[in-house]
N, C-alpha and C positions, 0 to 999 in steps of 0.2 A: 502494499499500499504506499510505504515512504516513495518509492519511484514516481507512482502518478503524483503524489504532490509537485516532486520536485518538475517530471515534465511540466507538466500545467504551470506551473512558478516561470519558468523556461520560455514556455509560448509565448505567456502573459508579458514577457522584459522585453522578447525577441518584438511582439507584436505593437505594443510602445514604442522603443527604438524606432520602428520602421513609421510611425506615425510621428514622433515628434524630431526624429534625426539630428538629434543635438548631443549623440554621442555619451547618454548617459548612464541607460540601462543595460548596453551590449554588453558590459564589463560584468553587472552580476549573473548576467544570462552565461557566461561562461561559467561564474561560478556554480549556477544551478546546476549546468550540464555536469559538473566535475561532479558534485554532489548525486545527480541523478545516474549516473555511474556508476558509485560505491554501492546507492541503494541496489542496483541490478544486481550485485556480488552479495548482496547481505551484509554491509557493513556496517555496525550499528550508527545507528542517527544522531550521537554527539559525535563521532567523527564525522558524520555528513554535513552538521551545521560546520564544523572548525574549518572542514574543508571548502564549504561554500566561503566562508566569514575568509579563510587567508586568497584562496583562487581568487576571488573577486575582489580584493583588497591589489593583490599584487600585480592583474591586470589594469587595476584604475589607476595607480600607481608609475605604474612602470611601461605601460601603453598609451596612456589619454594622452600628454604630453606629445610624444610623438605623432601620434594620430591627428591631434589637432595640429600642428605644425605642417604636418602633410598635406591637411583638407583645404588649410587656411593658405599657402603657400600658392597653391592653383593661381595663374595670371590669370588678373583680371582686365579684361578688354575695354578700351576706352569705347562709350558711344558716340555716336557723331556730333552731340552737343559738346561732349565732356574732350573733344579733338580738336575744339575750335580755341582752348585754353590755349594761350601762347602768339594766337596768327595776330596778325594785322588787320585790321578794318578802316572804314574812310565814312567821317563822320556827316551824316547825311540831312539830319536837324540839329541843330545848336544842342549839344548835352546840358543842361540846369537842374541838376537834381531837387533844388527848391522847388521849382515850379514843376517837377514832376515832365519833362520834357528832353527828350533825346533817342537819337537811332543813329544804325549805322548799317553799314550796308559790307558782309564777308560773304563771300563764298556765292558771289550774285542773289544775297536773299536780305532780307533788311527787318534789322534787329532794335527791336526796344533798349537802347542802353543807359547808362547811369556811369557818373564820372567816380574813380576810387574814392575822391574826398566830396563831400556834401559841398564844400563851401568853393568850387572848381569851376570854372564853367569853361565848355572845349567848342568853338564856333567849325561850324561847318566845312568839307572839305580838309580836314585834318586828320593825318592818320595815328589812330591809336593802337593800344596794344591791349588783348582781351586777358583779361587777369583772374578773372572769375565766372562763373554761371550761375545766378541766383533764380531759380525759377524759372523764367520763359526771358530774363532781362540779363544782359552779359555786361558785367563790370567792366570797365577799361579806365585807360589812365593813357596821356599824352605818351608817344611813341619817341623816346630817345631819337637825338639826330647821332649817326656817325653810325 
């Protein structure tokens, strides 16, 4: 009967891990698997619980940091909007943050733009560098000459 409980626990933990994808319960599923195998071999329940705890903790502390590094190291591609950062645009309508005005042309598209500094006013036909994207607005600063 102990084996059945371990098997149920193993299935529940795996299902929770599949649903959440948070790398939290999979380590305990490994411990439940080890305890299930011991239960199938008629090992006393106290030893099953001890092995469950030890295997779960070893997996949690031994492999979780590596797994997190591996999954977080996947290179994230820039979206089209993110790829605008660092590009040069041309001011098509004067940028005046305090009055809520400003447009730039980049890659053939007109974007609403705001200056990096609220007090700065950037007149038309001036080249600017895109330094950030906030929502649907480009944050720009005058392009340095040279």
